[in-house]
C-alpha atoms as one frame of an Amber mdcrd trajectory, in Angstrom:
protein
  90.924   8.997 102.751  89.854  12.154 100.968  86.708  13.831 102.286  83.699
  13.045 100.118  80.000  12.287 100.493  80.542   8.923 102.187  83.900   9.529
 103.903  82.494   9.937 107.424  80.438   6.753 107.121  83.440   4.800 105.824
  85.617   6.237 108.609  83.113   5.157 111.277  82.918   1.671 109.742  86.709
   1.343 109.615  87.076   2.519 113.232  84.455  -0.046 114.276  86.649  -2.717
 112.657  89.628  -1.550 114.706  91.396   0.582 112.102  92.573   4.155 112.488
  90.731   6.210 109.888  91.689   9.741 108.947  89.951  12.080 106.536  91.873
  14.656 104.508  90.172  17.767 103.120  90.212  17.836  99.294  92.043  21.178
  99.208  95.057  19.487 100.866  95.060  16.601  98.373  94.547  18.678  95.202
  98.111  20.104  94.990  99.540  16.573  94.946  97.361  15.274  92.101  99.679
  15.198  89.085  97.087  14.730  86.351  93.346  14.187  85.863  91.021  13.183
  88.666  90.522   9.431  88.833  90.856   6.795  91.560  94.506   5.960  90.861
  95.608   9.610  90.747  93.550  10.375  93.862  95.166   7.501  95.771  98.663
   8.658  94.763  97.845  12.236  95.761  96.481  11.104  99.142  99.642   9.074
  99.775 101.801  12.098  98.957  99.673  14.506 101.013  99.580  12.314 104.112
 103.403  12.423 104.311 103.341  16.187 104.890 104.162  16.977 108.538 101.816
  19.978 108.755  98.787  18.154 107.343  95.557  18.702 109.276  92.856  16.071
 109.238  89.091  16.443 109.252  87.441  15.190 112.443  85.186  12.211 111.782
  81.578  13.220 112.335  79.216  10.996 114.271  76.029   9.769 112.643  74.108
  12.148 114.929  76.178  15.134 113.757  75.597  14.230 110.135  71.868  13.775
 110.758  71.667  17.235 112.331  73.427  18.702 109.296  70.795  17.115 107.031
  68.241  19.544 108.472  70.566  22.486 107.775  71.223  21.376 104.191  67.551
  20.830 103.433  66.711  24.192 105.006  69.329  25.941 102.886  68.014  24.324
  99.704  64.418  25.236 100.505  65.480  28.805 101.337  67.220  29.087  97.959
  64.182  27.577  96.226  61.912  30.091  97.996  64.062  33.012  96.854  64.093
  31.689  93.285  60.315  31.208  93.358  59.689  34.754  94.559  62.028  36.119
  91.900  60.247  34.009  89.276  56.889  35.445  90.374  58.286  38.989  90.244
  59.597  38.383  86.715  56.364  36.864  85.427  54.298  39.722  86.822  56.714
  42.298  85.400  56.035  40.859  81.935  52.452  42.049  82.442  53.403  45.474
  83.737  53.131  44.629  87.428  56.485  45.726  88.910  57.105  45.409  92.638
  59.979  46.465  94.914  62.783  43.997  95.446  61.483  42.494  98.676  59.758
  39.206  99.370  56.858  40.892 101.156  56.186  43.301  98.279  56.418  40.578
  95.632  54.076  38.254  97.550  51.585  41.045  98.193  51.688  41.939  94.494
  51.184  38.318  93.510  48.155  38.022  95.792  46.756  41.236  94.288  47.310
  39.818  90.799  45.074  36.853  91.635  42.115  39.192  91.983  42.988  41.332
  88.942  40.467  40.300  86.272  42.401  42.253  83.604  45.258  39.709  83.770
  45.029  36.514  81.680  43.600  33.483  83.449  46.685  31.385  82.682  48.875
  33.922  84.502  46.577  34.022  87.517  46.459  30.211  87.693  50.248  30.071
  87.457  50.607  32.693  90.188  48.194  30.713  92.380  50.215  27.511  91.874
  53.466  29.315  92.656  52.003  30.892  95.803  50.852  27.446  96.972  54.342
  26.061  96.352  55.850  28.942  98.330  53.442  28.210 101.221  54.671  24.595
 101.240  58.287  25.778 101.288  57.471  28.132 104.182  56.018  25.170 106.098
  59.165  23.116 105.463  61.361  26.013 106.590  59.291  26.474 109.753  59.605
  22.737 110.517  63.381  22.952 110.081  63.578  26.022 112.307  61.605  24.241
 115.045  63.797  21.149 114.800  67.000  23.210 114.894  65.762  25.216 117.891
  64.941  21.964 119.706  68.411  20.606 118.912  69.979  23.704 120.459  67.807
  23.364 123.566  68.936  19.717 123.900  72.665  20.254 123.206  74.833  21.969
 125.850  77.603  22.596 123.280  75.200  24.427 120.979  73.886  26.416 123.948
  77.443  27.573 124.759  77.950  28.684 121.166  74.571  30.449 121.140  75.617
  32.551 124.158  78.340  34.213 122.058  77.507  37.708 120.904  76.043  37.758
 117.406  75.484  34.000 117.198  71.940  32.805 116.662  70.252  29.441 116.892
  71.015  28.390 113.291  74.724  29.121 113.591  74.992  27.548 117.029  73.350
  24.354 115.800  75.476  24.187 112.648  78.716  24.767 114.572  77.862  22.114
 117.152  77.008  19.618 114.414  80.065  20.436 112.306  82.858  20.701 114.860
């Protein structure tokens, strides 16, 4: 089957029923799709791709591996949301003449200073306060993820081996162990 959101779950279910399940990466199926993407064309493309002698399959992930990757995906989304929120704050404050260097620390310090600046409109200060609270919540989520990932690495000998490589940190070691 072609790799998709539920492919690993389906593969585990099929293996439990005694079948041999293999997952093919979409980039190996795409060249064999002759027209638009739909179920029939996908099935024909998968049948053509699987006949190729050099085809490599995706290893089926365990439920535990997928669960560990959930933490990484949530963390990445919250990190992106944090960056967007800081940039939004910087932009809103710039509209009122408060321009800060392009760093998270400078923007957050400027936002906190804006809260106390009585010359700024109340609506802006309330909005800045709400955004700062939201960013604090995101920071808490990120810290929870970091703690959980660090614990996973401490509990997983494979992740510990990866972490011993030069230049590899806890996040990468955990992601590699959960992916491969």
